[in-house]
C-alpha positions as CSV (number, residue, x, y, z in Angstrom):
1,M,43.2,27.5,-9.6
2,N,45.3,30.5,-10.5
3,L,48.6,30.2,-12.4
4,F,51.5,32.6,-11.4
5,A,55.2,32.8,-11.6
6,S,57.0,31.7,-8.5
7,T,60.6,31.8,-7.0
8,D,59.6,30.7,-3.7
9,A,62.1,27.9,-3.1
10,H,60.6,26.9,0.3
11,A,57.1,26.4,-1.1
12,L,58.2,24.6,-4.2
13,A,60.4,22.3,-2.0
14,A,57.3,21.5,0.2
15,V,55.2,20.5,-2.8
16,H,58.0,18.5,-4.3
17,A,58.4,16.6,-1.0
18,L,54.6,15.7,-1.0
19,A,54.9,14.5,-4.7
20,F,58.2,12.6,-4.8
21,D,59.9,9.8,-2.9
22,D,63.3,11.5,-3.3
23,P,62.4,15.3,-3.1
24,W,64.7,18.2,-3.9
25,S,65.8,20.5,-1.2
26,E,64.9,24.1,-0.8
27,G,68.6,24.8,-1.5
28,A,68.5,22.9,-4.7
29,F,65.6,25.0,-5.9
30,A,67.4,28.1,-4.9
31,E,70.5,27.0,-6.8
32,L,68.3,26.3,-9.9
33,F,66.8,29.8,-9.6
34,A,70.2,31.3,-9.8
35,S,70.8,29.6,-13.2
36,P,70.2,31.4,-16.6
37,G,66.8,30.8,-18.1
38,V,65.2,29.1,-15.2
39,F,61.5,29.8,-14.4
40,A,58.7,28.3,-12.4
41,L,55.0,28.5,-12.8
42,A,52.8,27.6,-10.0
43,A,49.1,26.8,-9.3
44,D,47.4,27.5,-5.9
45,D,44.4,25.7,-4.3
46,G,43.2,28.9,-2.9
47,D,45.6,29.3,0.0
48,E,49.0,28.0,-1.0
49,I,51.0,26.5,-3.9
50,A,49.5,23.1,-4.9
51,A,51.4,22.4,-8.0
52,F,54.3,23.8,-10.1
53,I,56.4,23.3,-13.0
54,L,60.1,24.3,-13.2
55,C,61.8,24.8,-16.5
56,R,64.9,26.1,-18.3
57,A,64.6,28.0,-21.6
58,I,68.0,28.9,-23.2
59,A,69.7,28.9,-26.5
60,G,66.6,28.0,-28.4
61,E,65.7,24.9,-26.3
62,A,63.6,24.4,-23.2
63,E,63.5,21.6,-20.6
64,V,61.1,20.7,-18.1
65,L,63.2,20.1,-14.9
66,T,60.4,18.9,-12.7
67,L,56.6,19.0,-12.4
68,A,55.0,18.3,-9.1
69,V,51.3,18.3,-7.9
70,A,50.3,17.6,-4.3
71,P,48.8,14.0,-4.3
72,D,45.5,15.0,-2.9
73,L,45.0,17.6,-5.7
74,R,45.8,15.5,-8.7
75,R,43.5,14.8,-11.5
76,R,42.1,18.3,-11.6
77,G,43.9,19.6,-14.6
78,M,46.7,21.4,-12.8
79,A,49.6,19.6,-14.5
80,T,48.0,20.1,-17.9
81,A,47.4,23.8,-17.2
82,L,51.1,24.2,-16.0
83,L,52.5,22.3,-19.0
84,Q,50.7,24.4,-21.4
85,A,51.6,27.6,-19.8
86,A,55.3,26.5,-19.6
87,M,55.4,25.7,-23.3
88,A,54.0,29.1,-24.0
89,E,56.6,30.8,-21.7
90,A,59.4,28.8,-23.2
91,S,58.3,29.8,-26.6
92,R,58.1,33.5,-25.7
93,A,61.6,33.1,-24.3
94,G,62.7,32.0,-27.8
95,A,62.7,28.2,-27.3
96,E,61.7,26.1,-30.4
97,T,61.7,22.7,-28.7
98,M,60.9,21.4,-25.3
99,F,62.5,18.3,-23.8
100,L,61.9,16.4,-20.5
101,E,62.8,13.1,-19.0
102,V,60.2,10.8,-17.4
103,A,60.3,7.3,-15.8
104,S,59.3,4.7,-18.3
105,N,56.8,3.2,-15.6
106,N,55.1,6.6,-14.8
107,A,51.8,5.9,-16.6
108,P,50.1,9.1,-15.4
109,A,53.0,11.4,-16.4
110,L,53.3,9.6,-19.8
111,A,49.6,10.1,-20.5
112,L,49.9,13.8,-19.7
113,Y,52.9,14.3,-22.0
114,R,51.3,12.2,-24.8
115,R,48.2,14.4,-24.7
116,A,50.5,17.4,-25.0
117,G,52.0,16.1,-28.1
118,F,55.5,15.0,-26.7
119,T,57.2,12.1,-28.6
120,Q,60.0,10.0,-27.6
121,A,63.6,11.3,-28.6
122,G,65.7,8.9,-26.6
123,L,66.2,6.4,-23.8
124,R,68.3,6.5,-20.7
125,R,68.7,3.0,-19.4
126,A,68.5,2.6,-15.6
127,Y,68.6,6.3,-15.2
128,Y,66.5,6.6,-12.0
129,A,68.3,5.3,-8.9
130,P,68.1,3.2,-6.8
131,E,65.5,1.1,-8.7
132,G,67.2,1.4,-12.0
133,T,64.0,2.4,-14.0
134,D,64.6,3.7,-17.5
135,A,64.0,7.3,-18.4
136,L,62.3,8.2,-21.7
137,V,63.6,11.5,-23.2
138,L,60.6,13.2,-24.7
139,R,60.5,16.2,-27.1
140,R,57.9,18.6,-28.6
141,D,58.3,21.3,-31.1
142,L,56.9,24.6,-29.8
143,N,56.4,26.3,-33.0
144,R,53.8,23.9,-34.5
145,P,50.8,21.8,-33.4
146,P,51.7,18.5,-31.8
147,A,52.4,15.5,-33.9
148,A,49.8,12.9,-34.6
149,D,52.1,10.0,-33.4
150,Y,52.3,10.2,-29.7
151,V,55.1,8.5,-27.7
152,S,54.4,4.9,-27.2
153,A,54.3,3.2,-23.8
154,E,57.2,1.0,-24.9
155,P,60.6,2.5,-24.9
156,R,62.6,2.6,-28.1
157,S,65.8,0.9,-28.2
158,D,68.0,3.7,-29.2
């Protein structure tokens, strides 16, 4: 597995379509790349992009916009490697904190973010349509080691 920067909207959209039921289009990725502070890091499986993380780092904060791994290549450490690399890149870009949103019922993603030291900062009720799943807003300081108290599986009421 190699990690590299990518702006290949077509390849990222193809992986996103494999990973999500409601994927983003190639045009959506192209629009995001035209925005300030947006960057993507990708991992290959030897021949093509197999996973990627898309982030934005601006005004001292970073946000994970999406993280996708092709289903047949999951559980190989790609998401962990991409998240760690993205946190380092965001920090180099001047971000002190990274945020993300994750479905409250996405146990594999929650486990990944817990291991990386993200903690719950908020809750967006019924954020994901059409099923109405809550989104947990998670955060992690980039300028210090992760907190000992990781996000709980139960959403906070705030």
